[in-house]
N, C-alpha and C positions, 0 to 999 in steps of 0.2 A: 680156879676160882674166879667167883664172880668181879667183874671188872665196873667199880665204882664210879660214875661219871657226874664228873661236879657242877652243876647246874649253877645259872649266871642268878639273879635276880629280877632277869629281865626277860629269862624262860618261863615265867611263873604270871601265866594270865592276870588273874588277879591283881599284882603288883604292876604290870607293866603297865593296865587300865588305871589300877588309880596313880601311877603319874599323870599319863592323860587328862585326867579329872582335874588333878592338881592344877596343872600347868594349861589348857584350855579354860579352868574356871575363874583363875588371876587375868587370863587375858581376856575372858568375857564381864570382867570387871571393870578390864580399859577401857573396851569398849563402847561401854555405858558411860564412861568419863565423858571420853569425849563429843557422844553428841547431849551429854543431859541437859544444853540450856537452850539447843536446837528446837525444843517444840516454844521456846520461854519469849521467845523476839516478842512479842509484846507486850509481856511485863517488863521483861526489862527495859525496854524506852519507856514506860509507865512509872516503875520505882525508881530506876535509874539512870535515865534521862541518856540510854543508847538508841539514835537515829540507827537506819538501815548502814548509813556506815558507818561506824562506831563498833555495830553488830559484825560488821564483816570483817573490819581488822582484824576485830578479836578472833573472830573464824578460822580468819586465815594465818595467825600467828602458832599454830602447832607444828607445823614445817619447818619456821622460820630456820631453827639453827640447823636443820636437815640440810636445808637449802644453801644456807650461806655460808655457814662453818665446815660443811659438810660431815656432821654429826653422825649421818648413817655409817661411812666409812670408819671413823673411830671407832664405833660401834661392835664394827666386825671384827677390828684386830681386838678389842680389850678381849672378846669373847673368843678370837682364836688364841689369847695368850692364856688366858687364865679359865677360862673355860665354861660350859652351863651351869655349874654352882656358881660361881661367884656373880655372873652374870646377872646372871637371875633376878638373884637378892639387891644387886646393883639397879636394876632395875625398875624393880620395885619399889624401893627405896628414894629414886630418883621419881616416880610418879608421884608417890603418897606427898612430896612436898611439892611441886607442883603445883599439883593438887591442892594442897593445906593454901597456897597465896592464891589460886583462882574462887575459892573458897570464902578467903578474908573478901576480897576486892569487891564480892556483892552481897556480905553484907551491909545491915544497917549500921551496926559497930564503926567499919568504916568511913563510914559520912560522914561520924563527927570526932577522925584520927585525926591527928596529927599527918599520918602516914596520907590523910588525904590531901592535905595542905603541900605536904612534899612532892606528890604525886601529879598537882595543879599545877609546879611550878617546871619540871622538867618534860623533856620528851614530847615540845610543841616545837615538832618538825614542821618547816614548809609541808603542804599536799601538794609540792608541785609534782610533775610527772619524775623527777630523780630521785625522789625519796619513797626505797624500795621499802622502808620498813615499816611493821604495824602501826606504829603511834603518828601522829599529826597535829597539827593546833590546834584549838579546840575540840582535841576526843576527851570524853570523862574522865575523870581520873582513877574511876574503880574501873573503864575496860582498860585504861591502859595497862593498870596492875595485871588483871584479868589478863589481858594478854602475855603478861611477863611468866604466871604461872601457868598457863599453857602452854606457854614454847618449852619450860622448864619440863612441864609433863611429857610434850609429843618425843623428845629424849628419848626419854624412860620406855615409851610406847610402842617409839621404833628399835628401841633394845631388847625391849622385850620379845616383839613378835621373833627378830628372824632367830631369838633364843629359844622358842619354845619349837619351832619350828627343829632347830637341831635339835632338843631335847627330843624329839617325837622320834627324831633320827636313830638318834643312840637308844634309847629302850622299845624300837617296833624293827630294826635294823633285821630281817630272816624272820618277823612274823607279817601281821594286819600293819603295814605303814601307810600303807595308802587308801583305806578304812580308815586311821586315825587320824593324818592329815584333813581327810574328809570329812571328820565329824567336828574335828576342832574350827575347821575354817564355819561349819555351819551353827555353833553357838555360837560365835564369834557374831553370826549377823542377826542371831535371835535376842543380843543383847541391844543392837537400833531398832526391834520393835520392843523390846521392857520399854527399853528411853522413851519411845514415843506413845508408850501408855502411861508409863508407870511417874514421869516430870507435871505433868500438866495436873492429875491428879496431886500430888503434894503438892504444888508450888498455891491451888488455890483450899487448901486445907485453911482452915480459921484458925491464926490468922493468914489472909492470904502472905506468901514471901517466896521471890523470886529464891532466894538462899536454900532453902529447905533441901529442893532437889538433890544439891552442888552437895548438902550435907552427908547426906544420905550416902551420895556416888563417893564422896571422900570415904566415909565409914566403910567402904566395899572395899577402894584398893586397898583401906589396910587389913582387911582380911586378907585383897591377895597376897601383900606381902609375907603375911603368914605361911600362905600355902606356899609363895615360895620358898620361905625357910624352911615347910615340911617336906620340900621336893628337895629340897638340899640335904637332909639326913639321905636320905630315900638313895639323892645321887651319890652321894658320898660311902655309902654302903657299895655301890654298883661301882663304882672305880677300884674301893679294894678288892672287887675279885677278879680284876685285872679288866673292864669293859675300856675301851678307848672309842673319843668320838671322832664321827666321821667329818673332817677339816672340809668347809666352803671351800674354793679355788678364790685364794686372796686378792684383792681390789691391785691389780699393778696399775703405775701411771705409764708406765712404758705403753702396754695394750692400747691407750688410748688412742693415740693416733691410728693403732690398724681398724680399733671399732668404730669410729668416726667417717672410718673412706669408705665404712657398707654401705651399700644403700638400702640395701635389708634393715639394717637398721634401726637408720633412720624412719623407716615408713612405721617399724614397730613400735620402736618409742614414740613417735608422731602420733600414731593411732593411741596408742596405751593414754598419753595426756592429756588427748583431747576427750576420748571416751571419760576417764574416770572423772576429768573434769566438769565434763556434765552429769555426775551423777553422784557423787559426793557430795561437792558446792548444792549442789538439790537438794540434799537432805537437810541442811541448815535451815531454807529456805520454805522447805517442801509446807509445815505446817502453819506459817503463818499466809503462804499463799493460798493453802484451801482456806484459813477462815476469812479472806479479803473475797475471795470468789464465791464460795460457798456461803455465804453470813456464818459462820460456825465458831461456835467455842473454841478452844484449845482442845479442851478436851474431848470433843466430837471430832474434830479436824485429826487427831491422836488417832482415833479409833479405827476412820478411815483409813488412814495412811499405814498404818503397821504393816497390813497382809502387803505390801513392797519388800521389806527385809524377810519377812517366815515365806514367803511364793520364789523367793531367791534362794532361800537356804533348803528350803524341800528341793526344786527342782534340781539345782548343782550338781547331785551325785548322777542322778538320770543322763544330765547331758553331757558329764563327765565318762561314764558309760557306755553312751553312743561314739564320742568322738573316739575312744580305746578300741570299738567296735567295725564302724562303720567309716569313722576318717568325715570329711568333709569339713577340716576347721578351716579354710577361709571364707568359704560360705556362709558358717555361721557364725562370724563375727560381721559379714555385709547385711546377714538379716537381723542380728542383733542393733548396729546401726540405723537401719529402714527405721525398726520398729521404736530405736530411742526417741527419733527424729516426729516420728508421729504421735507419740504421746507429749512431749514437748510442745509441739504446736498443739493439739488437744488441750491443754493446758492452758495458750496462750489464749485461743480465740472460741474453743464451742463449750468447756469450762463455764467461762464467765458469761457468756449466751445464754447457757441452756437453766445454769446454776442444777446439773444434773445430778446426783448422787452416784445411780449408775453407770454415768461415761466417765463417770471420777473413778470408779473404784476399778472401771474394765483398761482405763486408760491405767494405772495404778499396776493392775496387776503383771498387765503389758512389757509394763517399764522393768516389773524384777522378772518377767522370763528374760527380757536383753540384757539385763544386770548378770545374768546368768547364761547366756547364750557367750559376748564378746571374754566373759574372764578364763571361762571354760574352754574355749579353744585360741586365744590370744598365751599364757604362758605356757604350754605343751608346746607351743609353736617355736620356742622363738631356740631348742638346742636342734630344732631341723635346721636355722638360717644363720646360726653361728655357730662358728668353729669351735668344739668341746676347750681347746685350751683357752680361749677367750669368753666363755662362756660364763665366768665368777665375776670378772670387770663387766663383762656388760649389762648383766643383772643389775650392776649395782650402779650403773650410769642412766640404766631403765629410771629402775628409782628413782634416784635422781631426778631425771626429767620431770617424771609423773609428778615428782612431790613442788616443783615447780609451778605447775599447773595448779594443783590444793592448795598452794598459800597463792595466788595470784588471784583464784577465780571467784573466793570469797568475799573479797575486797573489790573486786570489777564490779560485781551485781551489786553489791551494799550500795556503792555509788554509785551506780546507776540507778538503782531503784530510787536512789533519794531523789535526785537531778531529773530524769520522768516523772517526781510526786510532787513540786513545787509549793511550799506551801501548806504540803499534810501534813498534817500532825499525829491523827489518830493514825494508829498502827494499825484499825480493823481496816483500813480503805485506802488499804497502797493498791496500785496498779500492775498487775507484771506481765501484763503483754510483754514490753521491752525483755526482762529477765529471761523469760521462757523463753522467747527467739534466742536470746543470746545461745543455750543449752541447745536448741536447735540445728542453730547456726555449726558451733559444734559438731553435730551430729553429721551435718552433712558432711562437713569436711573429713570426719571420721569412715562416714560411707567410702570418698571417693578415695581414702587409704585403702582400705578393704579393696576395692576394687584393683587399686595397683598391684597390692599384695597377689591378689587371685593370678591376675596374667603374668608377673613375674614368674608364680611359685610354675602356673603352666608353659611358662619360656621355658625356664630355670631347673626343673624335675624337683622342686624342693622336697614333696612329699607331705604337703600341710594339707591337701583332700585326702590321705591316705590313712587307713585305718593305724592306730601307734600299736596293734597287736595283731603282728605276722601268722596265718594258720600257715 
């Protein structure tokens, strides 16, 4: 008698890749919204009165609740308790809510509404050293409300990020999981390139409107929610066939002391926050920096910068394969930090002096290579440095520390940019030398940590320079 083997939905290549397309596309739309206003800093100042300080406080607001309310930990608990299907739809709904608030804040309708009057009267916090919130006295009402919407969106996007990863594991365990993870990451980075190209084009259509790109991005968030709901039906069918989710190691308060006592944890966590703080906040200001240094329009600057995320997306799989087969993880982190320092110093001194598009493009491409080198080497190195029993909690703490930098440095750069350009009201006339030097300095600190990591690896034999695939 022929034995009939019952296959699960995830055993069908068509069905599991359809699930990946649904999840990855929803995350693509989330990444588009994250940076939708980044290429429009000049227009925000002209149409809504956001100076660099206001823009920086808005840009840093996204991870605010993840840093100060530990929402990322709560998101992990929700995911563990409720599963991928529920958490995906919840995260999509939260992103749409935050995105809608963000959109209303930058519309012309807000400027004549009672909400503006209300926002003018609240959140006028002293801009002193103890004020760790995104709001301060004198901040435009539209920027205050946009920051509220952005931080709500940030809760949804962080929740979606960990949910999508869990969903990929659920559907691709025993199949092409590494490839699926790599494709999802590449698609996400393409989202940044899309934003850099299309946001200025949409904004400068007649009539010029800073809110039009946000409306388009909000529409995509709504589509993303529909994709999450569609995925939910597939996920329900898979559960009915007896599929079980792989649970991440939960965040444990008792593990915090053990992790914080590890020298290697601090080296990796600080390397992570320093490096990412010189990349993602830089993306917020990159278009305006190119406008000021090259005397380009936003559209021209976006055409130059979009090679950065595309290059990073293209080269990351090759670097991951090299790391798997040849190793040299610590060396890759050191090289990545050196390249980043060189690029930011180029933006600080050489590009303004020469106004060379060729030099600018070269620096952007090399920065993309750096952005591929460090993450590709850093994240697979963590399991080699931290005991497996503490790994889940260690990752949670690293992400939390990383979010501190992503929260603080957009605000720091915005405040510094305003301070070193006293009396400058034209958003196309800012001098970016000092902000770029700050980013370069972060790279120098990351370089020292990379060198220390390689030295400790040589001393203790963690295997950072060894390949992940053992013959």
